[in-house]
LUMLUM-293386 format. One record per residue: residue number from 1; x negated, y, z of N, C-alpha, C in turn. Coordinates in steps of 0.02 Angstrom, whole numbers. Layout:
BEGIN
R     n     n.xx     n.yy     n.zz    ca.xx    ca.yy    ca.zz     c.xx     c.yy     c.zz
R   NUM        X        Y        Z        X        Y        Z        X        Y        Z
...
//
This chain:
BEGIN
R     n     n.xx     n.yy     n.zz    ca.xx    ca.yy    ca.zz     c.xx     c.yy     c.zz
R     1    -2239     3238    -1586    -2290     3302    -1510    -2264     3359    -1571
R     2    -2277     3411    -1508    -2251     3495    -1506    -2294     3520    -1503
R     3    -2265     3575    -1525    -2312     3653    -1483    -2273     3699    -1447
R     4    -2333     3728    -1370    -2286     3763    -1334    -2318     3824    -1360
R     5    -2257     3866    -1323    -2269     3935    -1333    -2337     3964    -1338
R     6    -2352     3906    -1298    -2466     3968    -1302    -2504     3951    -1354
R     7    -2472     3887    -1399    -2518     3823    -1456    -2541     3799    -1416
R     8    -2524     3787    -1349    -2548     3722    -1333    -2508     3664    -1352
R     9    -2557     3609    -1346    -2496     3556    -1378    -2467     3493    -1322
R    10    -2390     3481    -1342    -2381     3445    -1267    -2353     3389    -1313
R    11    -2359     3330    -1272    -2343     3268    -1317    -2266     3259    -1283
R    12    -2260     3231    -1318    -2171     3194    -1320    -2160     3131    -1297
R    13    -2152     3100    -1242    -2138     3023    -1285    -2082     3019    -1305
R    14    -2058     2965    -1324    -1989     2945    -1378    -1934     2913    -1312
R    15    -1884     2969    -1315    -1837     2965    -1237    -1810     2905    -1262
R    16    -1789     2888    -1314    -1754     2826    -1329    -1807     2764    -1328
R    17    -1834     2770    -1319    -1886     2673    -1323    -1899     2681    -1239
R    18    -1920     2756    -1205    -1919     2724    -1125    -1857     2728    -1092
R    19    -1820     2767    -1104    -1739     2763    -1064    -1696     2699    -1097
R    20    -1689     2665    -1104    -1641     2633    -1146    -1602     2612    -1095
R    21    -1651     2532    -1057    -1641     2512     -985    -1604     2546     -941
R    22    -1622     2624     -939    -1582     2654     -888    -1538     2701     -911
R    23    -1518     2681     -981    -1463     2719    -1032    -1395     2662    -1018
R    24    -1411     2599     -998    -1375     2540    -1025    -1352     2534     -925
R    25    -1393     2545     -878    -1363     2556     -821    -1328     2589     -816
R    26    -1321     2648     -833    -1291     2708     -813    -1238     2697     -862
R    27    -1234     2699     -917    -1165     2653     -952    -1132     2616     -916
R    28    -1157     2566     -872    -1111     2494     -853    -1105     2534     -813
R    29    -1127     2574     -757    -1101     2609     -691    -1052     2671     -702
R    30    -1043     2687     -764    -1001     2731     -776     -952     2709     -798
R    31     -953     2660     -824     -901     2622     -847     -847     2587     -778
R    32     -876     2579     -723     -849     2529     -661     -824     2608     -623
R    33     -855     2640     -620     -841     2689     -591     -748     2732     -606
R    34     -764     2713     -666     -677     2729     -711     -642     2690     -690
R    35     -651     2620     -665     -591     2552     -668     -545     2569     -597
R    36     -484     2519     -609     -456     2537     -576     -469     2457     -535
R    37     -434     2455     -479     -453     2392     -410     -414     2346     -451
R    38     -393     2327     -504     -354     2292     -529     -423     2259     -584
R    39     -473     2278     -567     -514     2262     -626     -603     2278     -566
R    40     -590     2291     -527     -656     2293     -484     -656     2251     -429
R    41     -587     2215     -402     -566     2178     -361     -596     2103     -380
R    42     -564     2084     -426     -583     2038     -488     -649     2009     -495
R    43     -710     2072     -507     -764     2075     -532     -794     2054     -453
R    44     -793     2088     -411     -833     2073     -349     -809     1996     -318
R    45     -755     1974     -318     -734     1900     -318     -769     1860     -372
R    46     -775     1857     -432     -808     1836     -489     -900     1806     -473
R    47     -908     1907     -453     -971     1899     -433    -1018     1866     -394
R    48     -967     1876     -331     -982     1818     -264     -957     1735     -265
R    49     -932     1743     -315     -935     1656     -325     -988     1662     -371
R    50     -976     1667     -422    -1060     1645     -451    -1139     1664     -433
R    51    -1134     1695     -380    -1198     1721     -366    -1196     1638     -289
R    52    -1151     1624     -277    -1163     1579     -190    -1116     1536     -233
R    53    -1084     1502     -280    -1046     1430     -255     -978     1440     -209
R    54     -942     1401     -181     -899     1401     -125     -931     1323     -109
R    55     -944     1330      -28     -948     1315       30     -903     1282       66
R    56     -898     1224      123     -878     1203      142     -888     1227      223
R    57     -872     1237      267     -858     1256      346     -872     1177      387
R    58     -930     1157      377     -971     1083      424     -898     1051      467
R    59     -866     1116      516     -819     1073      552     -757     1105      533
R    60     -752     1110      488     -679     1138      461     -594     1079      460
R    61     -641     1014      474     -588      974      502     -538      987      580
R    62     -615     1010      639     -599     1030      689     -552     1086      680
R    63     -559     1114      654     -493     1188      646     -432     1163      599
R    64     -448     1099      571     -375     1068      526     -335     1034      579
R    65     -392      999      641     -344      974      681     -309     1018      755
R    66     -310     1068      760     -293     1142      774     -252     1170      750
R    67     -237     1146      688     -179     1183      619     -138     1130      637
R    68     -155     1037      639      -94     1010      653      -61     1008      712
R    69     -102     1003      746      -88     1007      849      -75     1057      869
R    70      -57     1123      843      -54     1210      857       -9     1190      912
R    71       56     1182      936       64     1169      990       53     1139     1058
R    72      -11     1089     1069      -43     1048     1100     -115     1047     1081
R    73     -145     1084     1055     -209     1064     1024     -250      998     1058
R    74     -249     1016     1088     -279      953     1152     -259      888     1152
R    75     -202      900     1089     -195      833     1074     -244      793     1029
R    76     -286      834     1006     -325      814      970     -384      813     1004
R    77     -413      732      994     -498      714     1015     -547      763     1012
R    78     -538      784      928     -589      850      906     -598      879      948
R    79     -561      933      986     -536      976     1014     -564      973     1055
R    80     -586      940     1101     -618      908     1183     -678      950     1186
R    81     -706      965     1236     -752     1005     1277     -809      962     1246
R    82     -882     1015     1219     -901     1085     1204     -857     1103     1151
R    83     -806     1076     1118     -786     1100     1039     -721     1145     1053
R    84     -700     1143     1128     -637     1188     1136     -652     1249     1134
R    85     -718     1259     1122     -715     1345     1111     -678     1379     1057
R    86     -649     1329     1001     -633     1353      973     -571     1361      976
R    87     -518     1343     1033     -460     1373     1043     -448     1417     1047
R    88     -528     1479     1073     -516     1538     1077     -542     1571      999
R    89     -515     1557      930     -507     1573      865     -471     1532      833
R    90     -395     1563      848     -351     1526      808     -304     1549      778
R    91     -304     1598      751     -268     1621      707     -259     1582      656
R    92     -310     1597      590     -291     1557      508     -268     1499      542
R    93     -305     1459      609     -279     1384      596     -195     1384      620
R    94     -190     1409      658     -124     1412      691      -78     1413      640
R    95     -104     1497      599      -33     1522      539      -33     1444      470
R    96      -79     1426      481     -103     1359      428      -34     1318      454
R    97      -40     1287      521       -6     1263      538       89     1266      547
R    98       82     1331      544      162     1352      545      188     1373      484
R    99       99     1362      455      174     1339      366      167     1279      331
R   100      149     1223      381      141     1151      358       98     1145      304
R   101       11     1201      300      -16     1178      270      -87     1134      304
R   102      -51     1078      333     -103     1045      358     -157      989      333
R   103     -146      978      258     -182      908      206     -232      943      211
R   104     -298      924      209     -362      952      178     -360     1019      127
R   105     -339      971       59     -326     1028       24     -271     1092       26
R   106     -231     1084       58     -185     1132       69     -216     1205      123
R   107     -269     1128      168     -291     1195      224     -362     1231      202
R   108     -395     1184      160     -445     1207      115     -415     1275       80
R   109     -365     1237       42     -341     1306      -21     -323     1357       -3
R   110     -284     1354       83     -266     1423      131     -321     1456      136
R   111     -393     1442      163     -411     1464      214     -460     1505      128
R   112     -467     1486       85     -519     1500       32     -481     1569        3
R   113     -409     1554       15     -391     1639      -25     -354     1676       31
R   114     -384     1673      112     -388     1697      170     -480     1723      142
R   115     -513     1710      137     -577     1732      115     -584     1763       79
R   116     -545     1729       14     -571     1827      -47     -509     1880      -19
R   117     -450     1850       21     -447     1902       34     -471     1956       82
R   118     -512     1922      126     -572     1964      161     -637     2031      156
R   119     -632     1981       75     -684     1991       30     -660     2079       -4
R   120     -583     2060      -30     -570     2110      -56     -545     2157      -19
R   121     -516     2140       58     -497     2193      111     -516     2287       86
R   122     -594     2283      116     -612     2362       93     -588     2389       32
R   123     -594     2350      -18     -561     2406      -63     -483     2386      -84
R   124     -467     2402      -35     -416     2389      -58     -360     2460       -6
R   125     -393     2466       36     -378     2516      102     -355     2562       58
R   126     -313     2615       68     -302     2657       43     -333     2725       45
R   127     -385     2747       95     -426     2797       89     -512     2766       42
R   128     -501     2713       34     -559     2703      -18     -529     2690      -84
R   129     -449     2679      -98     -437     2661     -191     -420     2755     -199
R   130     -414     2791     -138     -428     2844     -178     -470     2887     -180
R   131     -539     2867     -179     -601     2912     -153     -645     2852     -202
R   132     -660     2893     -276     -723     2877     -300     -790     2852     -274
R   133     -797     2873     -254     -878     2888     -207     -863     2839     -146
R   134     -817     2824     -132     -826     2771      -74     -795     2706     -115
R   135     -771     2700     -150     -755     2649     -212     -787     2618     -218
R   136     -850     2650     -260     -930     2636     -270     -955     2606     -229
R   137     -953     2636     -161     -984     2631      -97     -987     2557      -90
R   138     -901     2544      -78     -902     2457      -43     -926     2423      -98
R   139     -906     2450     -147     -910     2357     -222     -968     2355     -214
R   140    -1038     2418     -216    -1105     2401     -189    -1134     2368     -131
R   141    -1095     2376      -52    -1103     2350       14    -1071     2286        4
R   142    -1009     2271      -29    -1009     2208      -43    -1066     2150     -108
R   143    -1070     2174     -146    -1090     2142     -200    -1174     2136     -150
R   144    -1186     2174     -141    -1275     2170     -105    -1252     2133      -23
R   145    -1229     2118      -13    -1208     2111       76    -1201     2027       76
R   146    -1202     2044      147    -1218     1952      160    -1124     1944      194
R   147    -1055     1960      182    -1000     1967      192     -971     1923      163
R   148     -981     1934       86     -954     1900       41     -981     1819       26
R   149    -1056     1794       54    -1077     1740       48    -1044     1702      105
R   150    -1028     1731      170    -1036     1704      232     -944     1684      215
R   151     -923     1711      187     -829     1690      184     -833     1648      140
R   152     -876     1641       56     -863     1575       17     -903     1518       55
R   153     -983     1542       64     -990     1481      120     -977     1445      147
R   154     -923     1480      190     -901     1423      251     -815     1427      227
R   155     -791     1412      194     -725     1395      175     -703     1365      224
R   156     -638     1376      253     -618     1326      308     -611     1360      400
R   157     -663     1427      383     -666     1431      457     -639     1509      469
R   158     -631     1517      523     -600     1575      552     -626     1646      538
R   159     -681     1648      517     -700     1701      490     -648     1777      484
R   160     -603     1748      392     -591     1788      375     -519     1854      419
R   161     -490     1806      460     -438     1859      497     -489     1889      547
R   162     -544     1889      564     -594     1931      593     -637     2011      549
R   163     -658     1967      503     -656     2012      434     -610     2052      417
R   164     -554     2027      389     -475     2058      391     -487     2113      435
R   165     -486     2128      506     -456     2148      554     -517     2219      555
R   166     -580     2214      550     -618     2259      570     -619     2294      475
R   167     -607     2273      444     -606     2312      365     -561     2369      405
R   168     -490     2341      431     -454     2367      443     -454     2434      495
R   169     -469     2413      543     -502     2446      612     -513     2503      614
R   170     -575     2499      561     -623     2571      531     -595     2599      490
R   171     -574     2587      442     -531     2613      380     -461     2650      387
R   172     -430     2618      437     -362     2644      417     -361     2702      427
R   173     -313     2728      408     -300     2824      425     -259     2810      481
R   174     -207     2785      495     -170     2779      554     -185     2734      625
R   175     -213     2769      666     -202     2760      717     -176     2669      748
R   176     -109     2661      705      -97     2640      756     -105     2548      731
R   177     -106     2564      650     -138     2512      610     -230     2475      637
R   178     -258     2552      665     -302     2536      688     -294     2481      763
R   179     -250     2521      795     -272     2486      840     -232     2425      850
R   180     -196     2398      810     -168     2327      799     -210     2277      772
R   181     -257     2312      729     -338     2266      691     -383     2260      739
R   182     -400     2308      793     -454     2293      848     -410     2238      882
R   183     -363     2231      908     -312     2183      954     -312     2109      916
R   184     -293     2127      841     -300     2046      808     -380     2028      809
R   185     -418     2086      794     -503     2034      806     -517     2009      857
R   186     -517     2061      923     -499     2033      981     -462     1966      990
R   187     -420     1940      980     -377     1900      993     -398     1820      964
R   188     -440     1856      883     -450     1774      868     -519     1795      866
R   189     -561     1814      890     -655     1813      912     -657     1845      958
R   190     -641     1864     1022     -669     1920     1054     -739     1934     1062
R   191     -784     1873     1091     -851     1890     1090     -896     1936     1022
R   192     -864     1907      964     -878     1955      914     -876     2025      910
R   193     -783     2018      921     -746     2086      911     -794     2144      983
R   194     -834     2118     1030     -862     2161     1083     -889     2169     1064
R   195     -960     2136     1045    -1007     2180      997     -999     2230      956
R   196     -961     2201      905     -930     2256      851     -889     2298      890
R   197     -874     2326      919     -831     2382      965     -877     2427      981
R   198     -945     2368     1035     -992     2443     1062    -1047     2477      987
R   199    -1055     2437      952    -1091     2462      887    -1050     2496      852
R   200     -994     2481      843     -947     2555      817     -918     2613      849
R   201     -940     2584      918     -944     2645      971     -987     2702      974
R   202    -1053     2655      947    -1126     2712      949    -1116     2731      901
R   203    -1118     2722      829    -1087     2756      786    -1036     2820      755
R   204     -992     2808      805     -928     2863      808     -966     2905      834
R   205    -1017     2896      915    -1041     2955      954    -1080     2987      931
R   206    -1113     2954      897    -1177     2982      868    -1127     3036      813
R   207    -1098     3004      766    -1087     3073      719    -1024     3104      743
R   208     -986     3092      778     -913     3145      790     -914     3174      884
R   209     -987     3163      906    -1009     3147      952     -927     3156     1022
R   210     -888     3208     1057     -852     3196     1106     -780     3186     1078
R   211     -790     3225      997     -723     3196      960     -718     3129      948
R   212     -743     3077      961     -728     3008      957     -718     2991     1011
R   213     -710     3014     1054     -678     2966     1142     -629     2950     1124
R   214     -563     2990     1112     -505     2972     1102     -510     2918     1063
R   215     -523     2917     1011     -520     2834      969     -547     2785      998
R   216     -604     2799     1024     -635     2762     1044     -617     2705     1115
R   217     -559     2722     1180     -519     2740     1223     -473     2688     1183
R   218     -443     2705     1097     -362     2670     1106     -402     2629     1069
R   219     -456     2611     1045     -488     2572     1007     -514     2488     1080
R   220     -542     2520     1111     -544     2477     1184     -493     2460     1222
R   221     -436     2497     1230     -384     2469     1248     -352     2403     1195
R   222     -364     2399     1141     -323     2378     1098     -357     2308     1091
R   223     -418     2299     1105     -455     2253     1103     -487     2206     1176
R   224     -457     2238     1224     -438     2215     1299     -370     2180     1272
R   225     -347     2212     1234     -260     2193     1255     -261     2102     1217
R   226     -320     2129     1146     -309     2050     1104     -347     1996     1160
R   227     -413     2019     1191     -452     1938     1252     -390     1940     1293
R   228     -360     1991     1317     -290     1966     1375     -235     1907     1353
R   229     -222     1933     1290     -185     1883     1243     -217     1802     1234
R   230     -260     1815     1207     -299     1752     1191     -331     1697     1241
R   231     -354     1759     1322     -357     1704     1376     -311     1667     1398
R   232     -213     1694     1401     -166     1679     1436     -159     1621     1361
R   233     -155     1625     1323     -150     1559     1286     -178     1523     1283
R   234     -246     1526     1284     -307     1495     1309     -280     1424     1364
R   235     -255     1475     1423     -249     1446     1482     -173     1396     1469
R   236     -124     1409     1428      -62     1387     1404      -82     1320     1382
R   237     -152     1317     1341     -146     1260     1280     -200     1202     1330
R   238     -210     1251     1399     -263     1195     1445     -330     1228     1447
R   239     -345     1279     1409     -408     1305     1441     -459     1288     1379
R   240     -521     1307     1377     -576     1317     1325     -628     1351     1345
R   241     -698     1314     1336     -758     1333     1344     -782     1396     1320
R   242     -821     1444     1329     -861     1492     1293     -904     1481     1254
R   243     -894     1485     1170     -969     1459     1157    -1033     1499     1189
R   244    -1043     1524     1242    -1085     1549     1273    -1088     1483     1317
R   245    -1076     1438     1328    -1057     1378     1344    -1121     1317     1324
R   246    -1102     1338     1245    -1146     1294     1197    -1235     1316     1223
R   247    -1260     1355     1244    -1326     1360     1242    -1363     1315     1310
R   248    -1301     1293     1344    -1332     1247     1402    -1315     1186     1357
R   249    -1288     1178     1310    -1277     1117     1280    -1323     1086     1220
R   250    -1341     1155     1180    -1420     1146     1138    -1460     1162     1175
R   251    -1462     1182     1202    -1547     1214     1235    -1574     1273     1195
R   252    -1579     1309     1259    -1611     1397     1228    -1653     1410     1171
R   253    -1716     1339     1180    -1756     1322     1131    -1731     1337     1069
R   254    -1665     1307     1048    -1666     1305      983    -1640     1353      969
R   255    -1608     1418      988    -1591     1488      960    -1659     1515      938
R   256    -1707     1497     1001    -1739     1561      996    -1801     1529      920
R   257    -1799     1453      919    -1825     1429      879    -1788     1437      801
R   258    -1734     1446      802    -1714     1456      726    -1713     1549      715
R   259    -1707     1601      751    -1724     1675      775    -1782     1688      737
R   260    -1855     1627      770    -1884     1649      752    -1946     1626      687
R   261    -1921     1574      672    -1927     1544      587    -1893     1575      563
R   262    -1851     1610      549    -1797     1636      520    -1776     1702      519
R   263    -1827     1755      554    -1784     1840      577    -1805     1870      493
R   264    -1854     1840      457    -1824     1894      373    -1795     1895      345
R   265    -1757     1818      326    -1702     1806      316    -1618     1851      341
R   266    -1649     1824      417    -1576     1852      458    -1580     1934      456
R   267    -1636     1972      479    -1629     2033      442    -1626     2066      381
R   268    -1648     2015      330    -1610     2049      286    -1529     2039      247
R   269    -1521     1997      276    -1441     1990      266    -1390     2026      343
R   270    -1426     2069      387    -1410     2080      440    -1368     2160      387
R   271    -1389     2186      341    -1360     2249      292    -1366     2217      224
R   272    -1385     2178      201    -1409     2171      154    -1451     2233       92
R   273    -1387     2244       46    -1418     2306        7    -1415     2383       34
R   274    -1380     2356       86    -1368     2426      173    -1441     2440      171
R   275    -1489     2413      182    -1541     2406      206    -1598     2476      172
R   276    -1571     2495       72    -1581     2558       42    -1541     2597       46
R   277    -1463     2577       31    -1409     2627       10    -1408     2683       82
R   278    -1428     2639      158    -1408     2683      213    -1495     2735      220
R   279    -1546     2732      191    -1618     2759      202    -1624     2786      171
R   280    -1575     2801       97    -1598     2850       38    -1605     2914       95
R   281    -1632     2958       54    -1654     3028       70    -1594     3060      103
R   282    -1568     3077       50    -1507     3115       70    -1466     3087      106
R   283    -1435     3010      122    -1393     2971      176    -1423     2979      216
R   284    -1475     2975      237    -1512     2969      279    -1502     3054      375
R   285    -1493     3089      270    -1472     3148      349    -1388     3137      400
R   286    -1372     3108      368    -1297     3091      411    -1299     3043      467
R   287    -1297     3070      532    -1321     3039      598    -1292     2986      608
R   288    -1252     2942      573    -1224     2895      596    -1275     2846      557
R   289    -1277     2855      473    -1352     2826      458    -1393     2799      482
R   290    -1417     2860      517    -1488     2821      562    -1468     2801      620
R   291    -1428     2796      641    -1376     2767      701    -1349     2685      700
R   292    -1348     2673      644    -1316     2619      598    -1399     2572      594
R   293    -1435     2596      567    -1508     2559      541    -1561     2533      599
R   294    -1546     2567      670    -1561     2583      726    -1538     2514      757
R   295    -1448     2510      759    -1420     2468      756    -1448     2386      736
R   296    -1422     2404      652    -1477     2346      633    -1540     2312      643
R   297    -1579     2344      670    -1632     2315      674    -1625     2268      752
R   298    -1605     2313      798    -1584     2296      859    -1531     2213      855
R   299    -1497     2235      818    -1434     2170      805    -1481     2132      782
R   300    -1518     2127      724    -1550     2069      696    -1607     2034      714
R   301    -1621     2083      797    -1673     2049      826    -1615     1985      905
R   302    -1591     2036      938    -1550     2016      984    -1509     1976      968
R   303    -1454     1982      932    -1380     1926      902    -1407     1843      924
R   304    -1453     1853      872    -1480     1794      852    -1528     1755      911
R   305    -1544     1773      952    -1559     1733     1018    -1501     1728     1068
R   306    -1440     1741     1068    -1382     1712     1095    -1302     1673     1049
R   307    -1342     1668      981    -1293     1615      943    -1346     1580      887
R   308    -1329     1543      880    -1362     1509      826    -1328     1518      756
R   309    -1260     1552      761    -1249     1563      677    -1260     1633      664
R   310    -1310     1638      664    -1397     1697      638    -1355     1727      615
R   311    -1339     1709      546    -1314     1773      506    -1239     1800      522
R   312    -1222     1734      513    -1153     1745      514    -1110     1815      548
R   313    -1145     1813      597    -1127     1829      690    -1153     1927      687
R   314    -1232     1900      660    -1273     1979      658    -1236     2018      587
R   315    -1238     1989      543    -1193     2024      493    -1116     2057      492
R   316    -1090     1990      523    -1002     2009      532     -993     2066      607
R   317    -1038     2058      634    -1055     2134      698    -1067     2202      687
R   318    -1095     2195      604    -1126     2267      592    -1090     2261      536
R   319    -1028     2247      525     -973     2263      466     -955     2317      467
R   320     -907     2310      541     -867     2389      553     -905     2423      572
R   321     -967     2443      586    -1002     2512      583    -1038     2515      521
R   322    -1052     2469      470    -1079     2491      400    -1023     2525      368
R   323     -954     2496      390     -912     2551      361     -895     2610      383
R   324     -897     2601      414     -877     2688      462     -940     2698      442
R   325     -974     2704      438    -1057     2759      421    -1034     2779      339
R   326    -1023     2701      320    -1010     2725      247     -949     2775      247
R   327     -901     2782      264     -835     2824      255     -857     2922      271
R   328     -927     2905      331     -944     2970      351     -993     2986      289
R   329    -1058     2944      267    -1058     2967      223    -1011     2999      149
R   330     -993     2974      147     -925     3000       73     -916     3056      119
R   331     -918     3063      151     -860     3131      210     -900     3185      174
R   332     -952     3171      208    -1009     3243      212    -1043     3262      165
R   333    -1056     3209      127    -1096     3228       69    -1054     3232       16
R   334    -1099     3282      -44    -1058     3288      -93    -1043     3222     -149
R   335     -996     3227     -164     -978     3162     -219    -1027     3138     -268
R   336    -1053     3173     -309    -1110     3163     -349    -1158     3147     -322
R   337    -1196     3167     -278    -1254     3143     -219    -1238     3081     -208
R   338    -1201     3055     -197    -1147     2990     -156    -1166     2943     -221
R   339    -1115     2947     -282    -1134     2921     -337    -1190     2933     -365
R   340    -1252     2964     -359    -1312     2949     -394    -1359     2915     -344
R   341    -1344     2911     -287    -1376     2845     -251    -1340     2783     -256
R   342    -1282     2784     -252    -1230     2711     -272    -1271     2699     -347
R   343    -1282     2731     -399    -1286     2710     -456    -1359     2670     -466
R   344    -1410     2714     -427    -1471     2686     -400    -1483     2616     -386
R   345    -1444     2607     -334    -1448     2558     -267    -1414     2517     -320
R   346    -1345     2506     -374    -1297     2450     -392    -1351     2394     -419
R   347    -1418     2422     -459    -1442     2370     -471    -1464     2318     -438
R   348    -1485     2340     -370    -1497     2300     -327    -1479     2244     -306
R   349    -1398     2283     -295    -1374     2228     -273    -1344     2176     -289
R   350    -1357     2185     -372    -1321     2168     -430    -1349     2095     -397
R   351    -1436     2113     -423    -1473     2054     -396    -1487     2001     -358
R   352    -1467     2040     -299    -1488     2032     -225    -1441     1988     -192
R   353    -1468     1909     -201    -1433     1846     -146    -1464     1843      -91
R   354    -1402     1835      -52    -1410     1820       29    -1400     1745       68
R   355    -1478     1729       75    -1495     1662      100    -1436     1643      174
R   356    -1400     1623      185    -1374     1635      261    -1387     1576      310
R   357    -1458     1612      370    -1462     1581      402    -1404     1544      476
R   358    -1395     1470      458    -1365     1455      514    -1398     1393      560
R   359    -1415     1384      635    -1417     1342      677    -1482     1307      637
R   360    -1533     1364      635    -1604     1312      595    -1602     1309      529
R   361    -1553     1296      496    -1545     1303      434    -1506     1343      371
R   362    -1535     1355      308    -1523     1381      261    -1462     1351      233
R   363    -1407     1387      206    -1340     1386      181    -1347     1417      126
R   364    -1324     1358       72    -1341     1406        8    -1297     1347      -53
R   365    -1221     1349      -42    -1195     1297      -94    -1223     1300     -155
R   366    -1217     1336     -186    -1238     1350     -259    -1184     1311     -308
R   367    -1205     1326     -363    -1134     1338     -415    -1114     1253     -439
R   368    -1159     1191     -414    -1109     1140     -416    -1077     1128     -366
R   369    -1051     1164     -313    -1022     1150     -259     -940     1198     -270
R   370     -934     1225     -340     -878     1251     -355     -834     1210     -389
R   371     -876     1159     -424     -830     1099     -463     -817     1036     -397
R   372     -838     1043     -362     -833      965     -295     -793     1014     -280
R   373     -773     1100     -252     -711     1150     -222     -667     1103     -256
R   374     -661     1118     -330     -632     1131     -375     -571     1041     -368
R   375     -611      985     -369     -599      929     -348     -565      905     -279
R   376     -600      938     -249     -574      945     -195     -477      951     -164
R   377     -478     1002     -202     -425     1022     -210     -368     1007     -256
R   378     -401      983     -304     -340      964     -366     -363      899     -400
R   379     -430      894     -380     -464      819     -427     -437      770     -371
R   380     -412      761     -332     -406      704     -289     -458      669     -257
R   381     -544      694     -245     -601      683     -233     -602      688     -143
R   382     -610      640     -127     -603      638      -50     -653      697       -7
R   383     -619      742       32     -674      795       71     -724      782      119
R   384     -769      804      135     -820      747      169     -790      804      249
R   385     -795      755      306     -775      768      352     -850      819      410
R   386     -796      843      417     -870      882      468     -902      850      519
R   387     -915      891      574     -956      885      648     -908      909      687
//
């Protein structure tokens, strides 16, 4: 107890007892903000695997068949309609075929490496490496977001190529590199890229207005080129279905049922901890942040009604506009303001676990799957076939 200057009694709480947990959090955050990428990247990857384990995409063997028969993929009965929509997502499978990584362990090991690279890509971009606020923002968005969960839950999928391209497309300093990235993204997954580009365009136009038009024309032309290229290749291979044709195969009621029953989880996974970060008072002043939240609400409601990969596509489509918005936030706000918000959000990101919704099911491999995956690759254990 102390006395005030006018003689009144003023009680002071014991600061060491009250702020010890907060001090530990602050100390940990201060340690992280001084780390180089060689420490941050492994940290994000380890936290991801500890949170989620390592799972396989159920249809991994269909994509393996594309790798084995990459010159003439319809030689594999696994790629007959309606499964031949996967012919339009060929990059990683064909690359595995070129590299002769076609056995089960080789194919999955290669795609696991791609998945880890896709998680790390935002942190590896020069604009992120050179900015402490942006680097720490990316760490928080990754650790508390759905993208790492999607990538390690579905090892063997084509998502890593698309998500690597998305990160490069919005974080690259050189426009030529961004153009190439949009082309690759559209070539690998044109429908997802279309929606991602539209959402990204909204963020850019809200933030930059007319100044964004030139960039968006280049982005759109690049994505169109990727779409034309994949359709030409698809025609050469014998043609393929669209993912939208699956609505007729499965019936729209399955889409509606999945979206309705699991919407809270789908909505949470759309941005993950981004719902907290981008609605912080100071960040909310940035126009792009307000636009992103609106897009996330719209996307989490609308996208599951046209795609059974509820979390995967919703979070994937929102990933490039979220990265672009993070860059705008760091550019327009004082660095210490951004870091103070990141500091407050970081504990939430650390404990937040995203449960992926897919075709009316919840996907969470868990820790036991890590040992299973290791045995698939190195222990001679048979790998379960997909569907």
